[in-house]
C-alpha positions as CSV (number, residue, x, y, z in Angstrom):
1,X,-12.4,-4.2,17.4
2,X,-9.9,-7.0,18.3
3,X,-6.8,-7.5,16.2
4,X,-8.0,-10.9,15.2
5,X,-11.3,-9.5,13.9
6,X,-9.6,-6.7,12.1
7,X,-7.3,-9.2,10.4
8,X,-10.3,-11.3,9.2
9,X,-12.2,-8.2,8.0
10,X,-9.2,-6.8,6.1
11,X,-8.5,-10.2,4.5
12,X,-12.2,-10.7,3.6
13,X,-12.7,-7.3,2.1
14,X,-9.6,-7.3,0.0
15,X,-10.3,-10.9,-1.2
16,X,-13.9,-9.9,-2.1
17,X,-12.7,-6.9,-4.1
18,X,-10.0,-8.9,-5.9
19,X,-12.4,-11.8,-6.6
20,X,-15.2,-9.5,-7.9
21,X,-12.9,-7.6,-10.2
22,X,-11.2,-10.7,-11.6
23,X,-14.5,-12.5,-12.0
24,X,-15.9,-9.6,-13.9
25,X,-12.9,-9.6,-16.2
26,X,-13.0,-13.4,-16.6
27,X,-16.7,-13.3,-17.7
28,X,-16.0,-10.5,-20.1
29,X,-13.0,-12.4,-21.6
30,X,-15.0,-15.6,-21.9
31,X,-17.7,-13.9,-23.8
32,X,-15.3,-12.0,-26.0
33,X,-13.0,-14.9,-26.8
34,X,-15.3,-17.9,-26.7
35,X,-18.7,-16.5,-27.2
36,X,-20.1,-17.5,-23.8
37,X,-23.5,-16.1,-22.9
38,X,-23.3,-12.5,-21.5
39,X,-23.6,-12.2,-17.7
40,X,-26.6,-10.3,-16.2
41,X,-24.3,-7.5,-15.1
42,X,-20.8,-7.0,-16.2
43,X,-19.1,-3.7,-16.0
44,X,-16.7,-4.4,-18.9
45,X,-19.5,-5.5,-21.2
46,X,-21.4,-2.4,-20.3
47,X,-18.3,-0.3,-21.0
48,X,-18.0,-1.9,-24.4
49,X,-21.7,-1.2,-25.2
50,X,-21.1,2.5,-24.5
51,X,-17.9,2.5,-26.5
52,X,-19.7,1.0,-29.5
53,X,-22.7,3.4,-29.1
54,X,-20.3,6.3,-29.5
55,X,-18.1,4.6,-32.1
56,X,-15.0,4.8,-29.9
57,X,-13.5,1.6,-31.3
58,X,-9.9,2.4,-30.2
59,X,-11.1,2.4,-26.6
60,X,-12.6,-1.0,-27.1
61,X,-9.3,-2.4,-28.2
62,X,-7.6,-0.7,-25.3
63,X,-10.0,-2.3,-22.8
64,X,-9.6,-5.8,-24.3
65,X,-5.8,-5.4,-24.1
66,X,-6.1,-4.2,-20.5
67,X,-8.2,-7.2,-19.5
68,X,-5.9,-9.6,-21.3
69,X,-2.9,-7.9,-19.8
70,X,-4.3,-8.3,-16.3
71,X,-4.5,-12.0,-16.7
72,X,-1.1,-12.3,-18.3
73,X,0.3,-10.2,-15.4
74,X,-1.5,-12.4,-12.9
75,X,0.1,-15.5,-14.3
76,X,3.5,-13.9,-14.5
77,X,3.4,-12.6,-10.9
78,X,2.1,-15.9,-9.6
79,X,4.7,-18.0,-11.4
80,X,7.4,-15.6,-10.4
81,X,6.5,-15.9,-6.7
82,X,6.2,-19.7,-7.0
83,X,9.6,-20.0,-8.7
84,X,11.2,-17.6,-6.2
85,X,10.0,-19.6,-3.2
86,X,11.0,-22.8,-4.9
87,X,14.5,-21.5,-5.5
88,X,14.7,-20.2,-1.9
89,X,13.7,-23.6,-0.6
90,X,16.4,-25.3,-2.7
91,X,19.0,-22.9,-1.4
92,X,17.9,-23.4,2.2
93,X,18.0,-27.1,1.8
94,X,21.6,-27.0,0.6
95,X,22.5,-24.8,3.5
96,X,20.6,-26.7,6.1
97,X,22.3,-27.5,9.4
98,X,20.9,-30.9,10.2
99,X,22.1,-31.1,13.8
100,X,20.8,-27.7,14.9
101,X,17.5,-28.2,13.0
102,X,16.9,-31.5,14.9
103,X,17.8,-29.9,18.2
104,X,15.4,-26.9,17.8
105,X,12.6,-29.0,16.5
106,X,13.0,-31.3,19.5
107,X,13.0,-28.3,21.8
108,X,10.1,-26.4,20.4
109,X,8.0,-28.7,18.2
110,X,8.2,-32.1,19.8
111,X,10.5,-33.5,17.1
112,X,8.4,-32.4,14.0
113,X,10.2,-30.7,11.1
114,X,8.7,-27.2,11.4
115,X,12.1,-25.5,11.8
116,X,15.0,-25.5,9.3
117,X,18.3,-24.0,10.5
118,X,20.6,-22.9,7.7
119,X,24.3,-22.1,7.8
120,X,24.4,-18.4,7.1
121,X,26.2,-15.5,8.8
122,X,23.3,-13.1,8.5
123,X,20.5,-13.3,11.1
124,X,17.5,-14.7,9.3
125,X,14.1,-15.4,10.9
126,X,11.2,-16.0,8.6
127,X,8.4,-18.4,7.6
128,X,8.7,-19.6,4.0
129,X,6.4,-21.7,1.8
130,X,2.8,-21.6,0.9
131,X,1.4,-25.1,1.2
132,X,4.0,-26.6,3.4
133,X,5.7,-23.7,5.2
134,X,8.9,-23.9,7.1
135,X,10.4,-21.7,9.9
136,X,13.8,-20.6,8.6
137,X,16.4,-19.7,11.2
138,X,20.1,-19.0,10.5
139,X,23.2,-19.8,12.5
140,X,23.9,-16.1,12.5
141,X,20.6,-15.6,14.3
142,X,21.4,-18.3,16.9
143,X,24.8,-16.7,17.6
144,X,23.2,-13.2,17.9
145,X,20.3,-14.0,20.3
146,X,20.3,-15.4,23.8
147,X,18.0,-18.2,24.8
148,X,14.9,-16.1,25.7
149,X,15.2,-14.0,22.6
150,X,15.5,-17.0,20.4
151,X,12.3,-18.4,22.0
152,X,10.5,-15.1,21.3
153,X,11.5,-15.3,17.6
154,X,10.5,-19.0,17.3
155,X,7.1,-18.4,19.0
156,X,6.4,-15.4,16.8
157,X,7.2,-17.4,13.6
158,X,5.2,-20.3,15.0
159,X,2.1,-18.1,14.7
160,X,2.9,-17.4,11.0
161,X,3.6,-21.1,10.5
162,X,0.4,-22.5,12.0
163,X,-1.8,-20.0,10.2
164,X,-0.1,-20.3,6.8
165,X,0.4,-16.5,6.7
166,X,2.8,-16.6,3.6
167,X,0.0,-18.1,1.6
168,X,-2.6,-15.6,2.8
169,X,-0.2,-12.7,2.1
170,X,0.6,-14.1,-1.3
171,X,-3.1,-14.1,-2.3
172,X,-3.6,-10.5,-1.3
173,X,-0.2,-9.2,-2.6
174,X,-0.6,-10.8,-6.0
175,X,-4.1,-9.3,-6.3
176,X,-2.8,-5.8,-5.3
177,X,0.1,-6.0,-7.7
178,X,-2.1,-7.1,-10.7
179,X,-4.9,-4.6,-9.9
180,X,-2.4,-1.8,-9.5
181,X,-5.1,0.7,-10.6
182,X,-7.0,0.1,-7.4
183,X,-4.5,1.5,-4.9
184,X,-6.9,0.8,-2.0
185,X,-5.7,-2.8,-2.2
186,X,-2.1,-1.9,-1.4
187,X,-3.4,-0.1,1.7
188,X,-5.4,-3.2,2.6
189,X,-2.4,-5.5,2.2
190,X,-0.2,-3.3,4.4
191,X,-2.9,-3.2,7.1
192,X,-3.3,-7.0,6.9
193,X,0.4,-7.5,7.3
194,X,0.5,-5.2,10.3
195,X,-2.4,-7.0,12.1
196,X,-0.6,-10.4,11.5
197,X,2.6,-9.2,13.0
198,X,0.8,-7.8,16.1
199,X,-1.1,-11.1,16.4
200,X,2.2,-13.0,16.1
201,X,3.7,-10.9,18.9
202,X,0.6,-11.4,21.0
203,X,0.8,-15.2,20.4
204,X,4.5,-15.2,21.5
205,X,3.6,-13.3,24.7
206,X,0.9,-15.8,25.5
207,X,3.6,-18.5,25.3
208,X,5.3,-16.9,28.4
209,X,7.7,-14.9,26.3
210,X,8.6,-11.6,28.0
211,X,8.1,-8.2,26.4
212,X,11.8,-7.5,27.0
213,X,13.0,-10.6,25.2
214,X,10.6,-10.0,22.2
215,X,11.6,-6.3,21.9
216,X,15.3,-7.0,22.3
217,X,15.2,-9.7,19.6
218,X,13.3,-7.3,17.3
219,X,15.9,-4.5,17.8
220,X,18.8,-6.8,17.2
221,X,17.3,-8.1,13.9
222,X,16.5,-4.7,12.7
223,X,20.1,-3.6,13.4
224,X,21.9,-6.5,11.8
225,X,19.8,-7.8,9.0
226,X,18.9,-4.8,6.8
227,X,20.9,-5.8,3.8
228,X,19.7,-9.4,3.8
229,X,16.0,-8.4,3.9
230,X,16.4,-6.0,0.9
231,X,17.4,-9.0,-1.3
232,X,14.2,-11.0,-0.8
233,X,11.7,-10.6,-3.6
234,X,9.5,-13.6,-2.7
235,X,6.5,-13.5,-0.4
236,X,7.3,-14.6,3.2
237,X,6.5,-13.8,6.8
238,X,9.5,-12.4,8.5
239,X,10.1,-11.5,12.2
240,X,11.5,-8.0,11.6
241,X,10.2,-6.8,8.3
242,X,7.0,-4.9,9.1
243,X,5.5,-2.3,11.5
244,X,8.7,-2.2,13.6
245,X,8.1,1.1,15.3
246,X,4.5,0.4,16.3
247,X,5.4,-3.1,17.5
248,X,8.1,-1.7,19.7
249,X,5.7,0.9,21.0
250,X,3.2,-1.7,21.9
251,X,5.7,-3.8,23.7
252,X,7.0,-0.8,25.7
253,X,3.5,0.4,26.5
254,X,0.7,-2.1,25.9
255,X,-1.9,0.5,26.9
256,X,-0.7,2.9,24.2
257,X,-3.2,4.4,21.7
258,X,-4.6,1.9,19.2
259,X,-3.0,1.6,15.8
260,X,-4.7,3.9,13.3
261,X,-6.3,2.1,10.3
262,X,-7.6,5.3,8.7
263,X,-8.2,4.8,5.0
264,X,-6.2,7.0,2.6
265,X,-8.8,9.2,0.9
266,X,-7.0,9.5,-2.4
267,X,-6.5,5.7,-2.8
268,X,-10.2,5.1,-1.9
269,X,-11.5,7.7,-4.3
270,X,-9.3,6.4,-7.2
271,X,-10.4,2.8,-6.5
272,X,-14.1,3.7,-6.3
273,X,-13.9,5.7,-9.6
274,X,-12.5,2.6,-11.4
275,X,-16.0,0.9,-11.3
276,X,-18.2,3.2,-9.4
277,X,-19.1,5.6,-12.2
278,X,-19.7,2.8,-14.6
279,X,-22.1,1.0,-12.2
280,X,-24.0,4.3,-11.6
281,X,-24.5,4.8,-15.3
282,X,-25.6,1.3,-15.7
283,X,-28.2,1.5,-13.0
284,X,-29.5,4.8,-14.3
285,X,-30.1,3.3,-17.7
286,X,-31.7,0.2,-16.3
287,X,-34.0,2.3,-14.1
């Protein structure tokens, strides 16, 4: 399976699982709070019917609180990420180096404003923003890399920029954070990030960037930007934040063994048990 297809499958499966779970919770909350008509099948309503049958009223309150808490957590995480990116954008705008920004945009993007160069001693290379992303490069990065290495970084981030990867990662990461009791989602998000980084590297290589320049730039950023990366709590797509070892291995030996996407058994089992047992009980009663 190609990396592009893997990426689409991973995003689709995670999004379907997140969407199904939140939709079920939403229908249950609408019926409980506003008296909406019951859905034909809702795992939470079925849970409540079992709880009432066995007079376990405390569990009913716990489930209601869990559903409400999930939506409160969803709003909190979403707003936190939005405010974090907004604050980062304001900070970057203050630090923007207009001359270098115009120069790099003219060189790589035919004069558009895709790149923002900021005056900062740390080497920074990332794509920031959800609806209108920007490629953020620092003066520290420009002084660290030579011309070919800089082009490798720009082309890598160009892939994230044109595909709005920060937005796609945000959707999955928020879902995995809110639905923490389904650990298979965390695995899916990590796998999705890996595929996007590999596709970004491949995109850069297709733009006549050499493996040596891409690998050299990656090693330099890993060496000099560890502290800066650890301070970022907002969602972004960064050049040197993910799957470093495997990306380097692929650059050194493109014919190396394919990256393993084996699913962690424990995470899968725990996630399936969340709703699987309830669904089986429901079907056994209906049949």
